[in-house]
C-alpha distance (Angstrom), angle and dihedral (degrees) to the residues before:
residue distance angle dihedral
M1 . . .
W2 3.79 . .
G3 3.76 120.3 .
E4 3.79 122.6 -113.3
R5 3.80 95.3 -92.2
L6 3.78 106.4 89.5
P7 3.83 125.3 162.2
E8 3.78 117.9 -82.7
A9 3.80 115.6 -113.5
Y10 3.79 119.3 -104.3
Y11 3.81 108.4 173.0
F12 3.81 94.5 20.3
R13 3.79 137.9 39.5
S14 3.79 118.2 -79.5
H15 3.78 115.9 -117.7
E16 3.78 113.2 -97.9
T17 3.80 99.2 -159.8
Q18 3.79 138.7 9.2
V19 3.79 115.1 -126.1
D20 3.80 99.4 -171.8
P21 3.82 140.6 -15.0
V22 3.79 120.3 -66.0
C23 3.78 107.9 -148.3
V24 3.76 149.9 178.6
K25 3.80 118.2 -139.4
A26 3.77 129.4 -173.5
L27 3.78 137.2 -166.9
V28 3.80 122.1 -167.2
L29 3.80 119.4 -162.2
Q30 3.79 123.2 -169.3
L31 3.79 126.8 -166.9
R32 3.79 113.5 179.4
D33 3.84 105.6 -47.7
R34 3.82 97.0 -18.2
K35 3.79 127.6 92.0
I36 3.78 131.7 -171.5
A37 3.80 127.1 -167.7
L38 3.79 120.0 -148.6
I39 3.81 115.0 -167.7
S40 3.80 131.4 -171.6
V41 3.80 114.8 -169.4
D42 3.80 130.7 -177.9
L43 3.79 98.2 -120.7
V44 3.78 133.1 116.3
A45 3.82 89.4 -115.5
V46 3.80 143.0 -17.4
F47 3.79 118.4 -115.2
P48 3.83 127.5 -158.7
A49 3.81 97.7 -111.7
L50 3.80 92.1 58.5
R51 3.77 92.9 46.8
K52 3.82 91.1 47.5
R53 3.80 91.8 52.1
V54 3.81 92.1 50.7
A55 3.82 92.3 45.2
Q56 3.80 90.2 55.1
E57 3.79 91.8 49.5
I58 3.81 97.2 49.0
A59 3.81 96.4 43.6
A60 3.81 87.8 93.3
L61 3.81 87.9 64.5
G62 3.79 90.2 62.2
I63 3.81 94.0 -104.3
R64 3.79 111.6 136.0
E65 3.79 123.3 -142.3
S66 3.80 89.0 -113.5
D67 3.80 89.7 55.8
L68 3.80 97.1 55.1
F69 3.81 116.4 98.2
M70 3.81 116.9 -176.4
A71 3.79 121.6 -179.5
A72 3.80 132.9 178.9
T73 3.79 120.1 -134.8
H74 3.82 85.4 -141.4
T75 3.77 97.4 -128.3
H76 3.79 108.5 172.1
S77 3.80 90.2 -155.3
G78 3.80 99.6 58.7
P79 3.80 132.0 106.3
G80 3.80 124.9 -67.1
G81 3.76 135.7 -166.1
F82 3.81 95.5 85.5
V83 3.84 100.4 105.3
Q84 3.81 123.8 79.1
F85 3.79 97.8 -159.4
K86 3.80 117.6 103.3
F87 3.82 94.7 -145.8
W88 3.80 92.2 60.2
E89 3.79 94.3 34.7
V90 3.80 91.0 61.2
L91 3.80 97.9 38.1
A92 3.80 105.1 36.2
T93 3.79 124.4 -12.9
D94 3.83 104.0 40.8
K95 3.79 129.0 -132.0
F96 3.78 115.9 -21.9
N97 3.78 112.0 -101.3
P98 3.84 110.6 -163.7
P99 3.84 96.3 -164.4
F100 3.79 91.7 51.4
F101 3.81 91.8 45.8
A102 3.81 89.4 53.5
S103 3.80 92.0 45.8
L104 3.81 91.8 48.5
A105 3.81 92.3 49.8
D106 3.81 89.8 48.4
R107 3.81 92.4 51.0
I108 3.79 92.5 49.3
T109 3.80 89.9 47.6
Q110 3.79 90.8 49.4
A111 3.81 91.0 51.4
V112 3.81 89.8 54.8
R113 3.80 91.9 46.7
E114 3.79 91.5 51.6
A115 3.79 91.5 48.6
D116 3.80 90.0 49.3
Q117 3.80 91.4 50.4
R118 3.82 90.3 53.9
L119 3.80 96.5 53.7
R120 3.80 111.3 141.9
P121 3.82 136.7 156.1
A122 3.79 107.5 -68.5
L123 3.77 146.4 174.2
W124 3.78 126.6 -140.7
G125 3.78 140.6 -167.1
V126 3.79 140.7 174.6
S127 3.80 134.9 -156.1
Q128 3.79 139.1 168.9
S129 3.79 133.3 -144.8
R130 3.78 137.8 162.8
M131 3.82 116.5 -96.2
P132 3.82 110.0 -169.5
G133 3.78 125.1 176.2
F134 3.80 101.5 45.7
T135 3.81 102.3 80.2
Q136 3.79 144.1 37.7
N137 3.79 133.5 -154.5
R138 3.79 104.4 -115.5
R139 3.80 92.2 -160.6
F140 3.83 89.5 53.0
S141 3.78 90.5 -124.8
P142 3.81 119.3 155.8
V143 3.80 107.1 -108.5
D144 3.79 136.7 159.2
E145 3.78 120.0 -94.2
P146 3.81 110.6 -79.7
V147 3.79 118.0 -96.1
L148 3.79 126.5 -140.0
T149 3.78 113.6 -144.3
Y150 3.78 105.8 -159.8
A151 3.80 123.6 -172.7
R152 3.77 127.9 176.1
V153 3.79 134.0 -165.2
E154 3.81 114.6 -161.2
T155 3.78 138.1 171.7
A156 3.79 113.1 -83.6
D157 3.79 95.6 -136.5
T158 3.82 103.7 41.6
S159 3.85 104.4 16.8
E160 3.80 89.0 -125.4
P161 3.83 110.0 163.0
I162 3.80 113.8 -108.2
A163 3.78 101.0 171.3
H164 3.79 139.7 -2.1
L165 3.81 118.8 -155.8
I166 3.80 110.8 -152.5
N167 3.80 110.0 -167.0
F168 3.80 109.0 -179.8
P169 3.83 135.8 144.2
V170 3.80 111.3 -112.8
H171 3.79 136.3 118.3
G172 3.79 118.9 -120.4
T173 3.80 90.1 -122.8
F174 3.79 104.3 110.8
L175 3.80 89.8 117.8
K176 3.77 103.3 60.9
T177 3.81 130.4 -130.5
D178 3.79 94.0 -90.9
S179 3.79 90.2 58.9
N180 3.78 114.8 107.1
R181 3.80 96.7 -170.5
M182 3.79 129.3 114.1
S183 3.79 110.3 -123.6
A184 3.78 145.4 147.0
D185 3.81 83.8 -131.9
F186 3.81 122.5 -153.4
P187 3.84 95.8 -26.4
G188 3.80 89.5 56.9
A189 3.79 92.0 45.6
V190 3.82 89.4 53.2
E191 3.79 90.9 50.4
R192 3.80 91.7 51.8
A193 3.80 92.9 46.5
V194 3.81 91.7 50.8
E195 3.80 91.6 47.8
R196 3.80 92.7 50.1
R197 3.77 93.2 49.2
F198 3.81 101.2 39.7
G199 3.82 108.1 16.4
G200 3.81 124.8 -129.9
T201 3.80 126.0 77.1
A202 3.80 122.2 -56.3
L203 3.80 122.4 -148.3
F204 3.80 116.5 -164.5
L205 3.81 115.3 -147.3
S206 3.80 117.4 -173.9
D207 3.80 115.1 -126.9
A208 3.83 121.7 -154.0
A209 3.80 94.5 -47.7
G210 3.79 103.9 150.3
D211 3.80 91.2 124.3
I212 3.82 100.3 26.4
D213 3.82 127.0 100.9
P214 3.82 131.5 176.4
L215 3.81 115.7 -90.7
A216 3.80 120.4 -138.7
Q217 3.80 142.1 136.5
N218 3.80 89.7 -113.2
Y219 3.76 135.3 -0.3
E220 3.78 103.7 -125.9
V221 3.80 124.0 131.3
G222 3.81 93.7 -108.2
T223 3.79 91.3 53.7
M224 3.81 90.3 49.0
E225 3.79 91.6 54.1
S226 3.81 92.4 45.9
L227 3.79 91.7 49.4
A228 3.81 90.4 50.4
E229 3.80 90.4 51.7
S230 3.80 89.0 51.1
F231 3.79 88.9 49.9
A232 3.81 92.0 53.7
L233 3.80 90.8 46.4
E234 3.80 91.7 49.9
A235 3.81 89.4 50.8
E236 3.82 93.5 48.8
S237 3.79 97.5 96.9
Q238 3.79 90.3 48.3
V239 3.80 90.3 50.3
R240 3.79 95.9 44.4
N241 3.80 94.8 46.1
L242 3.79 97.0 47.3
V243 3.79 114.1 124.9
T244 3.80 114.0 -143.2
K245 3.79 130.9 -162.5
R246 3.78 140.8 163.7
L247 3.79 115.7 -67.0
T248 3.79 109.2 -113.0
K249 3.80 104.0 171.3
M250 3.79 130.9 39.5
Q251 3.78 121.5 165.9
T252 3.79 137.3 158.0
A253 3.79 134.6 -163.6
D254 3.78 140.1 160.6
V255 3.79 140.3 -160.6
M256 3.78 133.5 -157.3
Q257 3.81 119.8 -134.5
P258 3.84 120.8 -170.3
L259 3.81 112.9 -129.0
G260 3.79 105.2 -179.6
T261 3.79 127.8 -137.8
A262 3.79 116.1 -10.7
Q263 3.80 114.9 -127.5
V264 3.77 142.5 167.2
N265 3.78 113.0 -129.8
V266 3.81 106.3 -138.4
Q267 3.79 93.0 -159.3
K268 3.80 92.0 55.7
C269 3.79 91.6 48.6
L270 3.81 93.7 49.5
S271 3.79 89.1 53.8
I272 3.82 87.7 71.1
L273 3.81 87.4 72.2
G274 3.79 92.9 65.5
A275 3.80 127.3 -127.6
A276 3.82 94.8 -14.7
G277 3.79 92.0 50.4
Q278 3.77 91.7 46.9
A279 3.80 90.9 51.6
I280 3.79 91.4 51.7
G281 3.79 90.4 43.6
R282 3.78 91.6 57.8
L283 3.79 87.4 62.8
I284 3.78 94.6 48.3
H285 3.77 121.4 66.1
K286 3.76 100.7 173.6
S287 3.77 138.2 128.2
I288 3.77 125.3 -163.5
D289 3.78 119.3 -142.5
L290 3.77 113.3 -123.6
P291 3.82 124.1 -137.6
K292 3.79 114.4 -67.1
E293 3.81 90.5 -109.4
F294 3.82 86.4 76.9
D295 3.79 92.6 58.5
Q296 3.77 96.3 93.2
P297 3.78 135.1 116.4
L298 3.76 124.7 -101.9
R299 3.79 110.2 -100.7
L300 3.77 104.6 -156.8
R301 3.79 115.6 -171.0
G302 3.77 132.9 -162.4
L303 3.78 135.8 -160.7
Q304 3.78 124.9 -167.4
L305 3.80 119.7 -160.0
D306 3.80 106.7 179.9
Q307 3.83 105.9 -59.8
H308 3.81 96.1 -15.6
F309 3.81 122.5 93.4
F310 3.81 126.7 -156.1
Y311 3.81 123.4 -163.3
F312 3.82 113.3 -156.6
V313 3.79 107.7 -154.9
P314 3.85 126.4 -168.5
G315 3.77 94.3 -144.7
E316 3.80 146.1 26.6
P317 3.81 114.3 -70.1
I318 3.78 116.2 -169.7
T319 3.79 119.7 -121.4
V320 3.79 98.9 -94.1
I321 3.81 92.0 50.5
G322 3.79 90.3 51.8
S323 3.79 91.6 48.6
E324 3.80 91.8 52.2
A325 3.80 92.0 49.4
K326 3.81 91.1 50.9
A327 3.80 90.1 49.0
L328 3.81 89.9 54.9
A329 3.79 90.5 55.6
K330 3.80 93.0 48.3
T331 3.80 91.8 47.6
A332 3.79 87.7 54.1
G333 3.79 90.6 56.7
F334 3.78 106.9 -90.8
K335 3.79 114.3 137.1
S336 3.81 92.8 -138.6
A337 3.79 140.3 -5.4
S338 3.80 141.1 -158.5
V339 3.77 136.6 -162.4
V340 3.80 117.7 -141.4
G341 3.79 109.0 -165.1
L342 3.80 129.1 -164.6
A343 3.79 89.7 35.8
D344 3.81 128.6 149.0
G345 3.81 94.8 -16.8
Y346 3.79 143.7 -2.5
L347 3.82 127.8 -108.6
G348 3.81 100.2 158.4
Y349 3.80 131.9 -111.7
I350 3.80 122.0 -14.7
L351 3.81 112.7 -148.0
T352 3.77 139.9 169.9
P353 3.84 115.4 -108.8
S354 3.82 90.9 -105.5
E355 3.81 93.6 50.6
Y356 3.78 91.3 46.0
A357 3.80 89.4 53.1
R358 3.84 90.7 54.6
G359 3.80 90.8 66.6
G360 3.78 124.1 -153.3
Y361 3.78 133.6 124.7
E362 3.80 95.3 -45.1
S363 3.82 93.0 50.6
C364 3.80 90.9 48.2
N365 3.80 88.3 54.8
S366 3.79 95.6 45.0
F367 3.78 101.1 97.1
Y368 3.79 104.8 -175.7
G369 3.78 103.0 60.8
S370 3.76 136.0 -109.8
Q371 3.81 93.4 -46.6
F372 3.81 97.0 57.6
G373 3.79 93.2 100.6
L374 3.80 92.6 49.5
K375 3.80 90.7 49.0
F376 3.79 88.9 50.5
L377 3.79 91.4 52.7
L378 3.80 90.2 47.4
A379 3.80 88.3 53.7
S380 3.82 89.4 47.0
S381 3.80 90.6 55.0
R382 3.81 91.3 47.7
L383 3.79 90.3 48.7
I384 3.79 92.1 52.8
D385 3.80 88.0 49.7
Q386 3.81 89.0 59.0
F387 3.79 89.2 63.3
R388 3.78 92.3 42.0
M389 3.82 91.4 53.0
N390 3.79 91.0 47.1
G391 3.78 90.6 52.4
D392 3.77 90.1 -127.3
R393 3.80 102.0 150.2
């Protein structure tokens, strides 16, 4: 949890009140001589400089850079000032604040150190079930009911919960844009509800939620907390019936996928304005090159825990993209699979060609053209092949 002293706003309004704690949580798993660190942090996104700083700090614990996984819960009401990149400073995260960046990196590092110090013999398990009624597709696209991937780590001797992993597709946008309150938003409310009901520490990991918003009758704080309690109650049978065992296999890998020049498509952005914007957009066929810092490949990362596969994605895939990636893993022989978005970096929205062509907010913020989703799925297939070649299933 951060302290009370957060950076003052520069391009945006400062928060007036704090609704609930904004936190960083860490889980360290060790199998034989290898450790991985899994971090959930209440930020809108994770950017490479922050991850690099933490990786350097925790190397002394025996955790390799390739074994660090850092994901944002994607709250839109969390702190800013942690990104030194003018594009994002102006549009999303506010002016870079070096003292806060250093403090944030230190707090994340400390969370990992504390988790490492508490290592003990443990069991783990994972299950999946459908969880309708908590979300809506904001692009009104037909999609399957959302799935909750729930994993638990518990003490081997007493079955006391250590950590709950909550992997579910939903944006951290319960508190709307006119809200001026600091909050971990719905992901944080779910974590707290799970912790109250089951004990242990809950880490929220966003699934493929690029087109998924929370669903409620109103979007007040009390409703958010009530919905989170309902979520934990709905998940109770899945939690109670989970079978745990000793972890026997833990592997990581990554692949690099070239993406080309990053651009903003003006026509797609104008479509946000409705019919008038679309009419103007039909007259403008122009893309604007983004700063050269965007011209980087996709680094897609994978984590295997026994027969479950996690993709860690530096962006926001929409639901159908996530479903296709999971299907690739299952076809390759994994029993189940998850997508963790907003992890280890941020490259924007990842859409199918047809969804990109529809325009709208997500298309405007998809920076690598209509083929980005197909390139992502190509990288997903190549990533799965890394595990197949290593004989890791």
